[in-house]
C-alpha positions in Angstrom: -0.2 0.1 0.1 1.0 3.6 -0.7 1.2 5.7 2.6 0.9 9.2 1.3 1.2 10.5 5.0 5.0 10.2 4.1 4.7 11.4 0.3 8.1 13.9 0.4 9.4 15.1 -3.0 12.0 16.8 -1.4 13.3 13.4 -0.3 13.2 12.2 -4.2 16.2 10.1 -4.8 18.1 8.9 -7.7 17.2 5.0 -7.3 14.9 4.0 -10.2 11.3 3.7 -8.5 11.5 5.4 -5.3 8.6 7.5 -4.2 8.8 9.4 -1.0 11.4 7.7 0.7 9.1 4.7 1.7 8.3 2.5 -1.5 10.0 0.7 -4.6 8.0 0.3 -7.3 9.2 -1.5 -10.9 8.2 0.9 -13.0 8.4 4.4 -11.2 4.9 5.1 -11.2 1.6 4.3 -9.4 -2.1 4.3 -9.6 -3.5 6.2 -6.7 -6.6 7.8 -8.3 -8.8 10.2 -6.4 -6.8 9.6 -3.3 -3.9 11.8 -4.5 -6.0 15.0 -5.3 -7.9 14.5 -2.1 -4.5 14.2 -0.1 -3.3 17.3 -2.2 -6.3 19.6 -1.0 -6.0 18.8 2.3 -2.0 19.2 2.0 -2.1 17.0 5.0 0.4 14.3 3.1 2.9 16.6 1.6 5.4 19.2 3.2 4.6 23.0 2.4 7.0 23.1 -0.7 6.2 20.2 -2.2 2.5 21.1 -2.1 2.9 24.3 -3.7 4.8 22.6 -6.5 2.0 20.2 -7.0 -0.7 22.5 -7.2 1.5 24.7 -9.5 1.5 21.3 -11.7 -1.6 20.7 -11.6 -3.1 23.9 -11.7 -6.8 23.2 -13.0 -7.0 26.3 -15.6 -3.8 24.4 -16.7 -4.0 20.7 -16.6 -7.2 18.5 -17.2 -5.4 15.7 -14.7 -8.2 15.8 -12.2 -10.7 14.3 -14.7 -9.0 11.1 -15.0 -10.8 10.1 -11.8 -9.2 7.1 -10.7 -7.0 6.3 -13.7 -5.1 9.5 -12.7 -1.2 8.1 -12.4 1.3 10.7 -10.5 4.0 11.7 -12.5 7.5 10.0 -12.2 9.3 11.3 -8.7 13.0 10.7 -9.8 15.4 13.6 -8.7 16.2 14.7 -12.7 12.4 14.7 -13.1 11.4 16.5 -10.0 13.9 19.0 -10.9 12.8 19.7 -14.4 9.6 20.2 -13.2 10.6 22.5 -10.5 12.6 24.6 -13.2 9.6 24.7 -15.7 7.7 25.8 -12.5 9.9 28.7 -11.6 9.9 30.2 -15.0 6.1 30.4 -15.2 6.5 31.9 -11.7 9.1 34.4 -13.2 6.4 35.1 -15.8 3.8 35.8 -13.7 5.9 38.5 -11.6 6.8 40.1 -14.8 2.9 40.3 -15.5 2.4 41.8 -12.2 5.0 44.0 -12.4 4.0 45.4 -15.7 0.4 45.7 -14.7 1.1 48.1 -11.7 3.0 50.1 -14.1 2.2 53.2 -15.6 3.1 51.6 -19.1 0.1 49.1 -19.1 -2.7 50.0 -21.7 -5.6 47.6 -21.9 -6.1 47.7 -25.6 -2.3 47.2 -26.3 -1.1 44.5 -23.0 1.9 43.9 -24.5 3.8 40.2 -25.2 3.6 39.4 -21.7 -0.2 38.5 -21.7 -2.1 36.3 -24.0 -2.3 37.7 -27.6 -6.0 37.4 -27.6 -5.9 40.4 -25.3 -5.0 42.7 -28.1 -7.2 43.3 -31.0 -6.6 42.0 -34.3 -7.9 45.4 -36.1 -8.9 49.0 -35.0 -9.3 52.4 -36.0 -6.1 54.5 -36.2 -6.6 57.9 -34.3 -3.8 60.5 -33.9 -4.1 60.2 -30.2 -6.2 57.6 -28.3 -7.8 58.5 -25.2 -6.0 55.4 -23.6 -2.5 56.4 -24.6 -3.3 59.9 -23.5 -4.9 58.9 -20.1 -1.7 56.6 -20.0 0.9 59.4 -20.3 -0.6 61.3 -17.8 -0.9 58.6 -15.0 1.3 58.8 -11.5 1.2 55.8 -9.3 -0.1 56.8 -6.1 1.1 53.8 -3.5 0.3 56.2 -0.7 -3.8 55.6 -1.3 -3.1 51.9 -0.7 -3.2 52.8 3.1 -7.1 53.2 2.2 -7.5 50.1 0.6 -10.7 49.5 2.6 -12.2 52.7 1.7 -11.4 51.7 -2.2 -12.8 48.1 -1.8 -16.1 49.6 -0.5 -16.0 51.9 -3.7 -15.3 49.3 -6.2 -18.6 47.2 -4.9 -20.5 49.9 -6.3 -19.0 50.0 -9.8 -17.8 47.8 -13.0 -14.7 47.5 -14.4 -13.5 49.3 -17.4 -10.8 46.2 -17.9 -11.3 42.4 -17.2 -8.9 40.0 -18.5 -8.1 36.2 -17.3 -5.0 34.7 -18.1 -4.2 31.0 -18.8 -3.5 30.4 -15.3 -6.9 31.7 -14.1 -5.7 35.3 -12.9 -7.7 37.7 -13.1 -6.7 41.5 -13.9 -9.3 44.4 -13.8 -9.1 48.1 -14.1 -11.4 50.4 -12.3 -11.9 54.3 -12.9 -13.5 56.7 -10.8 -13.1 60.4 -12.7 -9.1 61.0 -12.2 -8.6 58.0 -10.2 -7.9 54.4 -11.5 -7.8 51.5 -9.3 -5.7 48.0 -10.6 -6.3 44.9 -9.0 -5.9 41.1 -9.5 -7.5 37.8 -8.6 -6.1 34.2 -8.3 -8.7 31.5 -9.3 -9.2 30.7 -5.6 -8.4 33.9 -4.1 -9.8 37.2 -3.2 -9.7 40.2 -5.3 -6.9 42.5 -4.3 -5.8 46.0 -5.1 -2.6 45.8 -6.9 -2.0 49.9 -7.5 -3.9 52.9 -7.5 -2.9 55.7 -10.4 -4.2 59.5 -10.6 -4.5 61.0 -14.2 -5.1 64.4 -12.6 -2.1 66.7 -13.2 -1.9 69.1 -10.2 -2.4 72.7 -11.4 -0.3 75.9 -10.7 -2.0 77.7 -7.4 -3.2 80.8 -8.7 -1.5 82.5 -5.4 0.5 81.7 -2.2 -3.1 82.0 -0.1 -6.8 82.9 -1.1 -7.4 86.3 -0.7 -10.5 87.1 1.9 -12.0 89.5 -0.9 -12.3 86.6 -3.5 -16.0 85.8 -3.9 -17.3 82.5 -4.0 -18.7 81.2 -7.2 -19.5 77.6 -7.0 -20.3 75.2 -4.1 -20.3 71.7 -3.8 -21.2 69.2 -1.0 -19.6 65.8 -1.0 -20.0 62.5 1.1 -17.1 59.9 1.1 -17.0 56.5 3.0 -15.4 57.1 6.5 -12.4 55.0 8.1 -13.7 56.1 11.4 -15.8 53.5 12.9 -18.0 56.2 14.9 -19.4 57.3 11.5 -19.9 55.6 8.4 -19.4 58.4 6.0 -17.9 61.9 5.8 -19.3 65.1 4.7 -17.0 68.0 3.2 -17.8 70.9 1.0 -15.8 72.5 -1.7 -16.2 76.0 -2.9 -14.5 77.5 -6.0 -13.4 81.4 -6.1 -13.6 83.9 -8.9 -9.8 83.9 -9.2 -10.2 80.0 -9.7 -8.9 78.9 -6.6 -10.9 76.1 -4.8 -11.5 76.0 -0.7 -12.9 72.8 1.1 -14.5 72.4 4.4 -15.0 69.8 7.1 -14.8 69.5 10.5 -12.3 66.6 12.2 -12.6 67.2 15.5 -14.4 64.9 17.5 -16.0 67.3 19.7 -16.6 69.6 16.5 -14.2 72.0 18.2 -12.3 73.0 15.6 -12.5 73.1 11.7 -10.7 72.3 8.9 -10.0 74.5 5.9 -7.7 73.5 3.3 -6.7 75.8 0.1 -5.8 74.5 -3.3 -5.8 70.7 -2.2 -3.3 68.9 -4.6 -5.0 65.5 -4.7 -8.8 67.1 -4.5 -10.1 66.2 -7.7 -9.1 62.4 -6.8 -10.6 62.7 -3.8 -13.8 63.9 -5.5 -13.6 61.3 -7.6 -14.0 58.8 -5.0 -16.6 60.8 -3.3 -20.6 61.2 -4.5 -22.1 64.4 -4.7 -24.9 65.2 -2.6 -25.6 68.8 -4.1 -24.0 71.7 -5.9 -24.9 75.1 -6.6 -23.2 77.2 -10.0 -24.7 80.3 -9.1 -24.2 81.3 -5.3 -25.1 84.7 -3.8 -21.5 86.1 -4.2 -20.3 85.9 -0.6 -16.5 86.2 0.0 -14.0 84.3 1.5 -13.8 86.1 4.3 -17.6 86.0 5.0 -17.8 82.7 4.6 -15.1 81.9 7.3 -16.4 84.4 9.9 -19.7 82.6 9.5 -18.0 79.4 9.7 -16.1 80.5 13.0 -19.4 81.5 14.6 -20.9 77.8 13.3 -18.1 76.3 15.9 -19.6 74.6 18.6 -23.2 74.9 17.8 -23.6 72.1 15.1 -22.9 68.6 14.8 -20.2 67.3 12.4 -22.9 67.1 9.7 -24.5 70.4 10.8 -21.6 72.2 10.3 -20.9 71.4 6.7 -24.4 71.9 5.8 -24.6 75.2 7.4 -21.3 76.5 5.9 -22.9 75.3 2.5 -26.3 76.7 3.1 -25.0 80.1 3.7 -22.6 80.6 0.7 -25.6 79.8 -1.6 -27.6 82.1 0.1 -30.3 79.8 1.9 -31.3 82.0 4.7 -33.6 79.7 6.7 -31.2 76.9 7.8 -28.8 74.5 7.3 -31.1 71.8 5.3 -29.4 68.5 4.9 -28.9 67.4 0.9 -30.3 64.2 2.2 -33.9 62.8 2.1 -34.5 63.0 6.0 -37.3 63.3 8.0 -35.3 64.9 10.7 -33.5 68.1 10.3 -29.9 68.8 11.8 -29.8 71.1 15.0 -28.1 74.1 13.3 -27.8 77.7 13.7 -29.7 80.0 11.4 -28.0 81.8 8.6 -30.0 84.6 9.9 -27.4 84.8 12.8 -25.0 86.1 10.5 -25.7 88.8 7.8 -28.7 87.6 6.5 -30.4 90.9 5.9 -27.8 91.6 3.1 -29.7 89.1 0.8 -33.3 90.8 1.7 -32.3 94.3 -0.7 
């Protein structure tokens, strides 16, 4: 009988017919049928290195040997034969790593993946253009490995969208590309594994800042309120509002303090477009009443300590668009947030 509990490829020797250092056969091969596959799946009869080698050799996407059932015959286990198998598997692993590296680089193009990937991924014909959108976007991509720290947020965003690129190689590895505005997320998924974020890119080129700091005399010409997934356990989402001025500057506001004791203003944030791409627009106004940045900041300072975290953002937004009633939520809700009225600060200026 063959004792699979003692099966060990690392102990194979050059002696003819020696299997697992325990059984001597006349023809170097033995019919073990389904028992071999069950032990391989359990990984109880093989060492970690041997099990990994056998799983690579009998990858169901590359091999149909499992279909042989009880007629299956394991490969010869002579030292020379096993060494050749190890070399072949090592070569395949190198190719997979090269594919991974190329896929995670800005040089990868979905319509022209290159010789590392199956030739079927490349279209046999196409329409010639002076500069395709894919090439233009690829030339502007900038790797953002710092976004990988927010992988949990990105995973949630991926659930609500579909990939623009979804291909599988012969070994069962799936490569996907997702796009959200200026953000591009690339993922990989092994045949029996979970989808993993491989790299994040930004296609946004930081514009030059119009001035060192936004002047209080600049007027607000656009206001947009966003909601994004929050990393904090206490709140599933975060609200923030973005203002654009007549001088071409951007000003974003949100409240980070858990006690709502201080607010955060960010001027001309370099990755603001990327952040907006991953968020959802609640509401926007392209024709505010024309208040200045100084007036907006003064009103925001009055709100501190009088509103909740959500109410603060909503109050600032409503004040900027000239809503003198109260900070009305952009969400459909039966409950209005407790906040101060815009009448508290200079509402009479809009009555005339």
